[in-house]
PALOVO-676828 format. One line per 4 residues: number of its first residue (from 1); their letters; for each residue y, z negated, x of C-alpha. Coordinates in steps of 0.001 Angstrom, whole numbers, padded with zeros to 6 digits. Layout:
BEGIN
NUM = A = Y Z X | ...
# end
This chain:
BEGIN
1 = MSSN = 033697 057160 -058706 | 032087 054238 -056891 | 031173 053358 -053356 | 028347 051363 -051786
5 = HADD = 028808 051171 -048033 | 031860 050546 -045928 | 030827 053073 -043296 | 030490 055965 -045736
9 = PARR = 033652 057993 -046262 | 031875 060030 -048940 | 032808 057445 -051575 | 036537 058169 -051546
13 = GAVS = 037596 059699 -054808 | 040310 061674 -056466 | 043957 060996 -056932 | 046656 061969 -059422
17 = VQLP = 045874 064600 -062022 | 048073 065945 -064785 | 046499 066786 -068109 | 047252 069810 -070280
21 = VALP = 048365 068183 -073477 | 047812 069457 -076955 | 050585 068231 -079231 | 054340 068754 -079510
25 = LVQR = 056138 065710 -078178 | 056496 063067 -080885 | 058386 059843 -080428 | 056686 056936 -082210
29 = TSFD = 058359 053577 -082364 | 056264 051798 -085001 | 052634 050853 -085268 | 050541 053368 -087194
33 = RSRV = 047268 051792 -088364 | 045945 055069 -089778 | 046135 056691 -086334 | 044234 053791 -084785
37 = VAFW = 041483 054136 -087373 | 041390 057915 -086892 | 041147 057448 -083126 | 037721 055781 -083340
41 = RGWT = 036394 057998 -086131 | 033666 060604 -085598 | 031087 060978 -082862 | 033738 061400 -080169
45 = GILA = 035348 058131 -081265 | 031982 056397 -081083 | 031479 057695 -077542 | 034922 056425 -076563
49 = LVGV = 034033 053033 -078030 | 030822 053021 -075985 | 032935 053695 -072896 | 035084 050654 -073646
53 = ASLV = 031953 048539 -074124 | 030590 049818 -070791 | 033721 048685 -068972 | 033592 045255 -070609
57 = AYVC = 029913 044882 -069677 | 030609 046001 -066118 | 033430 043473 -065689 | 031279 040664 -067116
61 = AYVV = 028433 041539 -064781 | 030856 041726 -061862 | 032187 038232 -062610 | 028901 036510 -063498
65 = RPWG = 026559 038525 -061176 | 023411 037439 -063056 | 021096 039769 -061147 | 021902 038841 -057584
69 = AEGA = 022572 041237 -054711 | 020068 043871 -055856 | 021527 043900 -059345 | 025016 044212 -057942
73 = AFLS = 023916 047184 -055815 | 022346 048895 -058834 | 025469 048225 -060905 | 027644 049628 -058126
77 = DFGE = 025440 052744 -057817 | 025081 053631 -061504 | 027745 051592 -063370 | 030128 054541 -063550
81 = VPVE = 027533 057043 -064757 | 027666 056257 -068545 | 031451 056351 -068658 | 031687 059518 -066564
85 = LIGV = 029009 061140 -068721 | 031062 060331 -071815 | 034158 061751 -070115 | 032333 065001 -069305
89 = TLGI = 031053 065241 -072886 | 034531 064792 -074355 | 035963 067275 -071852 | 033429 069864 -073017
93 = AIVA = 034446 069154 -076617 | 038095 069786 -075750 | 037219 073093 -074071 | 035329 074135 -077205
97 = REPR = 038223 073278 -079551 | 041358 074015 -077507 | 042946 077264 -078824 | 045137 077935 -075765
101 = RQAR = 043393 079917 -073074 | 045393 078409 -070190 | 044890 074826 -071380 | 041216 075523 -072010
105 = LAWG = 040823 076704 -068407 | 042598 073611 -067051 | 040459 071225 -069120 | 037334 073075 -068034
109 = LVTL = 038153 072726 -064346 | 039056 069027 -064687 | 035796 068421 -066574 | 033821 070238 -063869
113 = ALGA = 035519 068064 -061235 | 034503 064900 -063073 | 031002 066315 -063543 | 030722 067017 -059827
117 = NLIG = 031667 063420 -059073 | 029112 062254 -061686 | 026310 064189 -060014 | 027415 062906 -056613
121 = NVVY = 027213 059312 -057896 | 023705 059868 -059313 | 022442 061486 -056109 | 023998 058804 -053945
125 = GVYD = 022582 056065 -056197 | 019076 057533 -055839 | 019439 057561 -052054 | 020747 053999 -052019
129 = QAGQ = 018027 052619 -054262 | 015467 054270 -051990 | 016981 052549 -048980 | 018284 055794 -047492
133 = QPFP = 021880 056349 -046437 | 022085 059853 -044909 | 025541 061185 -043965 | 026388 063805 -044716
137 = SIAD = 024092 064273 -047718 | 023786 066364 -050888 | 025986 063796 -052592 | 028823 064693 -050231
141 = AFYL = 028681 068306 -051395 | 029367 067193 -054983 | 031955 064603 -053939 | 033850 067186 -051896
145 = GFYP = 033493 069701 -054760 | 035635 067332 -056818 | 038767 068147 -054778 | 039004 071955 -055122
149 = LMLL = 038003 071807 -058807 | 040605 069173 -059556 | 043199 071056 -057505 | 042472 074283 -059403
153 = GLLA = 042658 072358 -062674 | 046103 071111 -061712 | 047238 074619 -060789 | 045878 075935 -064108
157 = LPTA = 048095 073636 -066172 | 050199 075666 -068664 | 053514 074773 -067090 | 056811 076569 -067182
161 = SLRR = 057956 078206 -063973 | 060016 076152 -061570 | 063665 076232 -062605 | 066179 077534 -060100
165 = DLFA = 069052 075253 -061036 | 070515 071843 -060267 | 067106 070187 -060418 | 065319 072406 -057862
169 = WRVW = 066471 070102 -055073 | 065046 067097 -056908 | 061672 068817 -057255 | 061273 069618 -053597
173 = SNVV = 062706 066320 -052421 | 060065 064579 -054521 | 057398 066664 -052813 | 058648 065791 -049326
177 = IVIL = 059002 062096 -050181 | 055443 061921 -051570 | 054053 063762 -048558 | 055810 061399 -046143
181 = GGGM = 055139 058121 -047986 | 051668 058936 -049265 | 050743 060799 -046096 | 051661 057814 -043896
185 = ALVH = 049431 055553 -045990 | 046552 058018 -046054 | 046744 058691 -042337 | 046984 055034 -041388
189 = FVLL = 044513 053527 -043856 | 042077 056453 -044267 | 042321 059175 -041667 | 042631 057056 -038496
193 = PTVA = 039787 054672 -039431 | 037669 057682 -040262 | 038427 059327 -036913 | 037597 056087 -035114
197 = QLSG = 034133 056057 -036704 | 033308 059709 -035986 | 029971 060292 -034275 | 031069 063461 -032531
201 = EPVT = 028738 065757 -034455 | 030663 068774 -035817 | 029293 068579 -039373 | 029842 064839 -039598
205 = TLVS = 033337 065199 -038202 | 034198 067991 -040636 | 032892 066122 -043700 | 034562 062879 -042669
209 = LAYP = 037924 064565 -042254 | 037552 066500 -045522 | 037984 063386 -047676 | 041445 062286 -046470
213 = AGDL = 042493 065934 -046274 | 041466 066376 -049925 | 043379 063251 -050936 | 046490 064482 -049139
217 = ALVT = 046242 067934 -050745 | 045927 066436 -054223 | 048841 064054 -053630 | 050997 067023 -052600
221 = AIAT = 049873 069102 -055600 | 050594 066264 -057999 | 054071 065744 -056536 | 054829 069422 -057038
225 = ISSR = 053359 069837 -060493 | 054673 066564 -061902 | 058197 067798 -061136 | 057706 070929 -063219
229 = RPYA = 057949 071252 -066991 | 054603 071646 -068794 | 054078 072178 -072465 | 054877 068973 -074301
233 = GDRG = 052204 066892 -075922 | 051339 063518 -077300 | 052738 060775 -075090 | 049565 058729 -075587
237 = VLAL = 047397 061485 -074060 | 049697 061804 -071084 | 050057 058050 -070544 | 046293 057438 -070653
241 = FMLA = 045548 060246 -068268 | 048214 059166 -065782 | 046733 055663 -066008 | 043379 057174 -064993
245 = VGAW = 045038 058993 -062123 | 046750 055837 -060939 | 043543 053828 -061125 | 041609 056419 -059101
249 = FIAD = 044266 056543 -056424 | 044535 052736 -056137 | 040741 052444 -055982 | 040623 055083 -053247
253 = LAFA = 043273 053269 -051236 | 041630 049852 -051744 | 038265 051251 -050717 | 039761 052775 -047570
257 = ILSA = 041490 049537 -046571 | 038412 047397 -047255 | 036179 049856 -045422 | 038461 049890 -042367
261 = SAAY = 038300 046100 -042139 | 034531 045970 -042885 | 035298 043809 -045921 | 033888 046142 -048577
265 = EQGS = 030986 044797 -050687 | 029046 046483 -053461 | 030451 045658 -056882 | 033872 044768 -055474
269 = ISDV = 037196 045102 -057235 | 037616 048727 -056111 | 034507 049669 -058134 | 035995 048002 -061225
273 = IWLA = 039268 049935 -060745 | 037319 053213 -060372 | 035505 052534 -063614 | 038789 051641 -065342
277 = GDLA = 040151 055028 -064262 | 037080 056764 -065721 | 037583 054911 -069019 | 041261 055849 -069096
281 = FVLA = 040202 059489 -068744 | 037750 059054 -071638 | 040474 057606 -073850 | 042887 060378 -072861
285 = AQAC = 040303 062997 -073805 | 039638 061297 -077151 | 043377 061079 -077861 | 043683 064793 -077176
289 = LVSM = 040773 065552 -079532 | 042269 063410 -082294 | 045713 064955 -082013 | 044560 068540 -081511
293 = PRKD = 044249 069488 -085235 | 047970 068823 -085689 | 048967 071192 -082914 | 049879 074731 -083944
297 = RDTP = 051732 076096 -080946 | 052892 075437 -077397 | 056366 073976 -077143 | 058292 073237 -073973
301 = GEVL = 058547 069491 -073409 | 060041 066989 -071065 | 060114 067224 -067327 | 057234 065122 -065992
305 = SIGR = 058541 063859 -062678 | 057421 060908 -060606 | 060325 059038 -062190 | 063386 057298 -060873
309 = LGPY = 061315 054588 -059196 | 058939 057110 -057590 | 060964 057645 -054385 | 061366 053898 -053931
313 = AMLG = 057623 053378 -054504 | 056851 055920 -051775 | 059371 054216 -049493 | 057693 050879 -050201
317 = LGLL = 054308 052402 -049402 | 055681 053681 -046077 | 057109 050257 -045226 | 053783 048627 -046137
321 = TLVA = 052031 051025 -043791 | 054461 050187 -041000 | 053997 046439 -041570 | 050212 046805 -041540
325 = ATLG = 050346 048800 -038311 | 052631 046216 -036740 | 050349 043333 -037666 | 047401 045258 -036279
329 = EQRE = 049303 046019 -033070 | 048352 049670 -033261 | 049868 052301 -031026 | 051258 054571 -033707
333 = IAVL = 053963 052003 -034623 | 056749 054075 -033042 | 055738 057204 -034913 | 055465 055279 -038170
337 = AILV = 058866 053679 -037582 | 060462 057090 -037080 | 058778 058363 -040248 | 059980 055323 -042232
341 = VLLT = 063529 055906 -041007 | 063260 059572 -041987 | 061783 058638 -045341 | 064545 056088 -045945
345 = ALVV = 067218 058640 -045065 | 065614 061188 -047346 | 065420 058749 -050283 | 069058 057697 -049793
349 = FRQL = 070190 061315 -049443 | 068211 062273 -052523 | 069854 059528 -054551 | 073282 060632 -053321
353 = VDES = 072518 064204 -054313 | 071244 062947 -057678 | 074502 061085 -058209 | 076498 064171 -057265
357 = QRRR = 074430 066326 -059593 | 074817 063743 -062336 | 078568 063888 -061978 | 078491 067678 -061925
361 = AEAA = 076310 067658 -065014 | 078701 065253 -066754 | 081629 067470 -065779 | 079804 070533 -067067
365 = LLAE = 078982 068668 -070270 | 082601 067648 -070704 | 083705 071220 -070048 | 081199 072494 -072591
369 = RSAA = 082361 069929 -075121 | 085957 070936 -074487 | 085052 074608 -074900 | 083137 073769 -078066
373 = ADRA = 086161 071871 -079369 | 088357 074879 -078584 | 085904 077154 -080376 | 085808 074801 -083342
377 = ARQA = 089600 074690 -083430 | 089750 078479 -083330 | 087113 078768 -086039 | 089069 076332 -088177
381 = RHDS = 092147 078581 -087880 | 090524 082018 -087999 | 088512 083915 -090575 | 084839 084123 -089570
385 = LTSL = 084379 087643 -091008 | 087423 089517 -089733 | 088431 087152 -086864 | 091960 087251 -088263
389 = PNRI = 094072 084091 -088551 | 093418 082233 -091807 | 095714 080395 -094217 | 095905 077295 -091981
393 = RVHE = 097006 079395 -089025 | 099532 081273 -091196 | 101215 077981 -092044 | 101340 077027 -088357
397 = LLQG = 102768 080388 -087304 | 105337 080377 -090091 | 106506 076893 -089156 | 107115 078075 -085600
401 = EIEA = 108848 081290 -086688 | 111087 079465 -089167 | 112153 076994 -086475 | 112853 079892 -084115
405 = SRLT = 114821 081642 -086854 | 116985 078574 -087386 | 117764 078455 -083656 | 118293 082172 -083024
409 = GRPV = 119270 083541 -086426 | 116480 086118 -086302 | 114881 086781 -089703 | 111134 086559 -090310
413 = TLGF = 109346 088448 -093074 | 106073 087485 -094733 | 104088 090069 -096695 | 101245 089423 -099144
417 = LDLN = 098612 092038 -100026 | 096111 091835 -102882 | 093441 094566 -102879 | 092304 096441 -105948
421 = YFKA = 088670 096771 -107053 | 087224 094477 -104416 | 085061 092706 -107008 | 083838 096079 -108249
425 = VNDN = 082909 097110 -104709 | 080864 093928 -104337 | 079147 094499 -107681 | 078349 098169 -107069
429 = FGHA = 077534 098191 -103371 | 076642 094581 -102607 | 078384 091857 -100636 | 077441 093351 -097272
433 = VGDE = 079395 096517 -098092 | 082203 094362 -099492 | 082381 092570 -096153 | 082409 095939 -094405
437 = LLVE = 085370 096947 -096582 | 087293 093787 -095684 | 086679 094357 -091978 | 087853 097973 -092237
441 = VSHR = 090968 096902 -094151 | 091727 094320 -091474 | 091375 096966 -088755 | 093699 099366 -090567
445 = LVRS = 096301 096668 -091125 | 096197 095612 -087469 | 096630 099233 -086356 | 099546 099704 -088746
449 = VREG = 101724 096811 -087626 | 103724 096490 -084440 | 102939 094548 -081324 | 103939 090953 -081946
453 = DTVA = 103236 091116 -085682 | 100367 089066 -087109 | 097824 090136 -089708 | 095927 087315 -091448
457 = RLGG = 093311 087007 -094147 | 094139 084343 -096702 | 090775 084490 -098457 | 088889 086800 -100789
461 = DEFA = 090752 090108 -100957 | 094155 088698 -100005 | 095858 089444 -096685 | 099166 088459 -095130
465 = IILP = 101436 090048 -092521 | 103923 088023 -090498 | 106770 090135 -089092 | 108914 088099 -086663
469 = GTSA = 112504 089211 -086157 | 112250 091727 -089007 | 114688 092227 -091860 | 113608 093236 -095355
473 = DDAL = 114554 096909 -094775 | 112629 097128 -091501 | 109689 095247 -093007 | 109500 097812 -095805
477 = HVIE = 108793 100584 -093283 | 105995 098587 -091661 | 104451 097697 -095029 | 104661 101290 -096308
481 = RAMD = 102852 102421 -093164 | 100155 099829 -093859 | 099833 100968 -097490 | 099477 104592 -096411
485 = ALEQ = 096683 103574 -094051 | 094896 101694 -096838 | 095075 104628 -099245 | 093068 106846 -096916
489 = PIDL = 089483 107066 -098281 | 086921 104677 -096818 | 083268 105708 -096636 | 081131 102956 -098172
493 = AGTE = 077389 103574 -098365 | 077930 107337 -098605 | 080726 107064 -101184 | 084404 107579 -100432
497 = VAVG = 086575 104827 -101907 | 090375 104743 -101691 | 091581 101162 -101527 | 094989 100346 -102905
501 = GAFG = 096691 097091 -103647 | 099829 095234 -104585 | 102173 094364 -101711 | 105001 091855 -101986
505 = FATF = 107149 090411 -099228 | 109915 087886 -098665 | 112343 087429 -095769 | 113569 084122 -094369
509 = PDCG = 116343 083003 -094717 | 117516 085619 -097239 | 114951 084577 -099870 | 116326 081045 -099998
513 = ATDD = 113124 079390 -098779 | 113512 076188 -096772 | 110050 075886 -095242 | 106764 077713 -094825
517 = DALI = 105412 076690 -098243 | 108506 078009 -099994 | 108365 081289 -098050 | 104721 081718 -099041
521 = RCAD = 105625 081127 -102701 | 108362 083753 -102496 | 106025 086356 -100979 | 103364 085504 -103556
525 = TAMY = 105886 085891 -106378 | 106910 089314 -105069 | 103278 090368 -104841 | 102669 089122 -108380
529 = RAKR = 105629 091153 -109617 | 104373 094288 -107843 | 100949 093832 -109376 | 102261 093123 -112874
533 = QRLG = 104668 096044 -112982 | 102450 098374 -110944 | 105144 098819 -108307 | 104954 099831 -104676
537 = PTSY = 105807 097375 -101908 | 108174 094914 -103550 | 110697 092624 -101914 | 111346 089183 -103314
541 = DPTV = 114525 089111 -105395 | 115750 085604 -106205 | 117955 087012 -108992 | 114938 088291 -110937
545 = EEHG = 113541 085547 -113143 | 109778 085611 -112965 | 107970 083992 -115862 | 104311 084154 -115016
549 = PDAS = 101488 083262 -117382 | 099938 079858 -117643 | 098233 079308 -114326 | 095126 077699 -115799
553 = ILAQ = 094562 080510 -118335 | 095073 083122 -115635 | 092624 081362 -113330 | 090045 081207 -116125
557 = LREA = 090465 084910 -116894 | 090180 085817 -113226 | 087013 083719 -112953 | 085589 085388 -116068
561 = IHGD = 086213 088865 -114625 | 084750 088012 -111242 | 081872 086005 -112706 | 079814 086383 -115857
565 = GLVL = 082476 085534 -118428 | 082860 089045 -119876 | 080368 090403 -122415 | 080200 093742 -124183
569 = EYQP = 079588 094562 -127815 | 078779 098107 -128852 | 080057 099951 -131953 | 077822 102855 -133010
573 = IRER = 079160 106413 -133253 | 077462 108692 -135851 | 076832 112408 -135355 | 077768 114598 -138328
577 = GSGR = 074878 117054 -138137 | 071963 114628 -137739 | 073417 111479 -139223 | 072049 109544 -136251
581 = TVAA = 073692 107177 -133797 | 074204 109257 -130663 | 076826 107180 -128866 | 078405 103744 -128784
585 = EALV = 081761 102433 -127643 | 081669 099448 -125287 | 084126 096788 -126431 | 084832 093851 -124109
589 = RWQH = 084890 090201 -125181 | 085686 087047 -123211 | 082981 084399 -123567 | 085219 081377 -122976
593 = PSRG = 083377 078131 -122086 | 085334 076050 -124628 | 087041 078498 -126991 | 084005 080649 -127642
597 = LIQP = 084179 084448 -128028 | 087733 085697 -127499 | 088683 089133 -128842 | 090309 091672 -126474
601 = GDFL = 093689 091525 -128215 | 094031 087942 -127042 | 093465 088513 -123333 | 093977 092218 -122475
605 = PLAT = 097797 091814 -122533 | 097432 088960 -120048 | 095230 091101 -117822 | 097749 093935 -118000
609 = QTGL = 100657 091634 -117248 | 098992 090053 -114222 | 097531 093202 -112709 | 093910 092355 -113536
613 = MRAL = 093144 095484 -115547 | 091690 097377 -112591 | 089210 094609 -111892 | 088467 094225 -115614
617 = DARV = 087857 097964 -116045 | 085515 097995 -113061 | 083535 095077 -114472 | 083256 096651 -117932
621 = LDLA = 082157 099953 -116403 | 079419 098235 -114405 | 078140 096289 -117445 | 078154 099434 -119588
625 = CAQG = 076246 101479 -117001 | 073673 098704 -116686 | 073143 098730 -120456 | 072984 102515 -120488
629 = RAWR = 070231 102356 -117889 | 068346 099818 -120033 | 068549 102059 -123106 | 067511 105100 -121101
633 = DAGL = 064487 103269 -119715 | 063589 102311 -123297 | 063668 105974 -124376 | 066963 105673 -126288
637 = AIRI = 069311 108431 -125149 | 072855 107599 -126242 | 076213 108080 -124586 | 078407 105080 -123833
641 = SVNV = 082185 105243 -124178 | 084198 102989 -121869 | 087920 102333 -122251 | 089959 102850 -119098
645 = SRDS = 093483 101516 -118555 | 096352 103461 -117061 | 096234 101154 -114034 | 092755 102383 -113196
649 = LEDR = 093610 106035 -113828 | 096506 105821 -111400 | 094326 104287 -108704 | 092889 106853 -106301
653 = GFLG = 089808 104735 -105708 | 088752 104469 -109346 | 086527 107557 -109407 | 084721 106299 -106324
657 = LVRA = 083828 103164 -108269 | 082652 105298 -111211 | 080430 107314 -108889 | 079098 104125 -107289
661 = ALHR = 078306 102517 -110656 | 076400 105605 -111791 | 074500 105707 -108533 | 073747 102015 -108578
665 = HTLA = 072222 102164 -112058 | 070758 105690 -111597 | 072510 106819 -114768 | 073366 110436 -115515
669 = ASMV = 077116 111099 -115477 | 076905 112940 -118825 | 075851 109681 -120492 | 079275 108107 -119834
673 = VLEV = 082531 108913 -121657 | 085784 107523 -120280 | 088351 106866 -123009 | 092061 106836 -122188
677 = TEEG = 095036 106453 -124526 | 097714 109072 -125044 | 100251 106944 -123204 | 097875 106409 -120328
681 = IFES = 097131 110092 -119893 | 100503 111707 -120609 | 103004 109269 -119037 | 101818 110221 -115538
685 = PERV = 100382 113683 -116240 | 100314 114959 -112649 | 098469 111987 -111144 | 096247 111269 -114127
689 = GGVV = 095499 114947 -114644 | 093977 115152 -111199 | 091790 112120 -111927 | 090597 113696 -115207
693 = ERAR = 089754 116960 -113478 | 087760 115207 -110738 | 085975 113151 -113372 | 084894 116352 -115100
697 = ELGV = 083657 117702 -111752 | 081626 114530 -111364 | 080005 115209 -114744 | 081664 112333 -116613
701 = QMAI = 083080 113240 -120044 | 086633 112321 -121054 | 088129 111342 -124391 | 091692 110736 -125599
705 = DDFG = 091651 107521 -127633 | 093997 106812 -130566 | 095036 110460 -130650 | 098050 111123 -132880
709 = AGSS = 099558 107652 -132526 | 101562 108606 -129445 | 103858 111435 -128427 | 101420 113982 -127052
713 = SLGR = 102571 117307 -125758 | 100477 120077 -127263 | 100992 122143 -124141 | 099569 119393 -121954
717 = LRDL = 096751 118845 -124413 | 095889 122515 -124100 | 095651 122344 -120332 | 094017 118911 -119991
721 = PVDY = 090205 119164 -119555 | 089158 116465 -122018 | 086004 116664 -124133 | 086818 114493 -127150
725 = LKID = 089813 113694 -129330 | 089488 110380 -131155 | 091695 110460 -134238 | 093584 107191 -134584
729 = RSFV = 092376 104815 -137300 | 095863 104638 -138824 | 095334 108158 -140173 | 091655 107864 -141083
733 = TSLL = 091559 104540 -142961 | 093973 105682 -145710 | 092908 109300 -145575 | 091993 109673 -149268
737 = ADER = 094966 107695 -150584 | 097732 109248 -148459 | 098184 113013 -148562 | 100349 112952 -145420
741 = NRAI = 097581 111296 -143407 | 095078 113742 -144879 | 097270 116662 -143787 | 097592 115245 -140256
745 = VEAV = 093828 114749 -139957 | 093122 118279 -141217 | 095624 119718 -138726 | 094227 117719 -135803
749 = VALG = 090652 118786 -136643 | 091620 122428 -136839 | 093690 122255 -133649 | 091019 120400 -131750
753 = HRLG = 088266 122811 -132670 | 090471 125765 -131767 | 091043 124175 -128342 | 087315 123582 -127839
757 = KRLV = 087466 119802 -128278 | 085053 117657 -130253 | 086541 115296 -132816 | 085756 111648 -133437
761 = AEGV = 087236 109905 -136478 | 087934 106193 -135937 | 088308 103645 -138723 | 085778 105032 -141245
765 = EDEA = 085568 102191 -143791 | 083755 103695 -146820 | 081261 106344 -147861 | 083826 108591 -149571
769 = TLAY = 085898 108862 -146393 | 082777 109696 -144411 | 081791 112383 -146905 | 085242 113938 -146737
773 = LDEL = 085204 113973 -142935 | 081746 115594 -142923 | 083032 118273 -145271 | 086083 118738 -143051
777 = GVDY = 083822 119312 -140024 | 084637 116208 -137970 | 081921 116011 -135319 | 081530 112218 -135063
781 = AQGF = 082499 109164 -137095 | 083103 105580 -136054 | 084086 102559 -138122 | 082878 099502 -139997
785 = FIGR = 081070 101659 -142564 | 079052 103236 -139739 | 078541 099908 -138030 | 080462 096931 -136710
789 = PVAP = 080507 096065 -132967 | 077255 094215 -132224 | 075361 092772 -129290 | 073151 095192 -127320
793 = SRLT = 069957 093769 -128806 | 071061 094481 -132393 | 072096 098024 -131551 | 068764 098511 -129793
797 = ARLR = 066965 097526 -133002 | 069047 100054 -134966 | 068297 102818 -132488 | 064575 102091 -132640
801 = QEAA = 064661 102166 -136422 | 066437 105527 -136413 | 064040 106901 -133812 | 061079 105868 -135936
805 = SVPA = 062443 107564 -139098 | 063886 110762 -137602 | 062204 112917 -134904 | 064055 112886 -131632
809 = STSI = 066086 116028 -131073 | 067468 115253 -127677 | 065861 114387 -124377 | 066920 111841 -121818
813 = PAVR = 068823 113539 -119002 | 067317 113387 -115534 | 069408 111818 -112797 | 070705 113622 -109787
817 = SMGG = 072040 111942 -106645 | 075461 110347 -107090 | 075050 110248 -110842 | 074953 113999 -111386
821 = EAP = 072814 115508 -114136 | 069934 117817 -113314 | 069800 121042 -115305
# end
């Protein structure tokens, strides 16, 4: 905006405006040459460069004044027009490109406000060049239109709502301070001189008063909006625009002061400041256009307040107004003095409140940090999944209980629990269900113990129970109650699984431990003994010498079971009638990282001794079912036999894992045969018999492995619902050379067929033995002559070769839910 005559209030322009910005806030501390080059690139950059050149030319003309008074008048009338026209053009470009509706509206209104001022300048310049100075005129309509458009643009800024918190007082105090300080200056330097020059005509009076009223309204709006939190953007855009705002306001104030003292001349410094504000707006618009392509969303940014020095600046402006009134010996000095005192009190009070709020904020921050430290300390001593105390906390609690025991003589018992089949649950149901199992176990343990006892999770599937003031005999009752709770079936993804485990415990001071570490070792030793010997809850006995396996070998075997260290080889089983491979026995191997492929005889005793057979069986079952699914999908329908240890048969949750493995791999139950030894099936006939019966109900077939090598009861064999008898290799290998073995095999075959069992001969090493067994009526044969154990790929090749040479006589069973076979 510019002005030509001191007696024309129509030349007073706009004040502070806040720009909707277009980029997330980015802090830049180093010079970026590529951004500078990009700033001046394109047609909008060229226009911005023209704006800079216009300002330079204007300043040179203002200093040199080569065209005399008439040239200075023309420059004052139309010098702003090119820059304002560029600003309007760039504003239109922003409206066309800005993706946010709210920001687009704000930019549009601000651009219209600048356009209204541009038209007002052109109209006024035409009047002035024609020697006419009407007031009010058409130019005043456009000048006054600047205020509501700019005010609406400010209100349209995409700001967050005013926060109702500690900073609400600061917001409104800023508003009051700006109204008092800025209002005093506007009234004294603008409004009163304007009133003194009024002609008395209503229209003239109304228009004259509209300018200072518009300035005051915009100052108030800016104070309010600048204290709110808009969407963050590029600091350069914001800084340039606020520079424009500041320049316009200073030019307005300078024009008012010069006009009041009749010292204003065309082409004065106020016109240069107005033009500098227009150029700052042009640069802000160009910066927004350059940065806009990198903006992808609105993000809340910093609070844009008038700053820490803002209240003091307003106080200084009020004092300046009072000094000016005093020097001019005007009558409103008393009123201004009262307002300055009020303003001073308000600024001081505001700063005191700020200091109080700062201290409250620091106290709140310290409290939050303290709470965060407490939370971190709790998290460091508690399990994140179950919220139970962890191993660190167990050590701390035991140290306290042991000290209390030394002082009072009260015993303290520590129990260790290691769950069975947890790895298998993770493999079959996924880790989320495994976590659900651990949480349920923790809940059951907590409900089982007494008030004052502590249940902790040590990691993985290991739990601990601390029983203060509890002897070994009393602890046994608590632990048995916990074991009973664990053995109740748990529903996991629609499958009931009974979770068991090995429980060992030790009591201080009876166990001989001297500190918490020793007590933990005693409880761990008792748990290890319970797991190895398949015992119930077991108390530590210092008189029992425990020789555990090499810790490193055990850790490697455990890692192999829980990882990918176990592999399966498959030995084919031949059908007598067709001569084809109709089944295969899965035989586990340990793929050791340094020792290579380890045979089962070298590590199964270790697994049995250390209680790892349940986990090993579950892993083998899962691998076998996965391979069975692969063969089924390839059109190769063969049964897979899986060896099962007595540990697994005695576990109530084993069949749940079988059902889950079948379901997971969508494999028909009839395609799996579980093989158990005579010892495994007849040493615990009541418990194992129930497992075998439920397995048959599930659809899984059962086989007695190494039949004849043990001490089977024929009566139990009669009643046990098994499908296959596998004649031990010790009888089959020397069948033709030893008449006694031949007689045993013939008797077993006859007995088995009479009982409705199918017979499998193990250890077939030559063609003559196979021919004799076929003649004898043995249903299936297995041995090195039939085929050695091989990798799945080699057996797949054999099955494909057989399928190509002999027409398929069996179909692949369909799969029913939970692994059942459709009819």
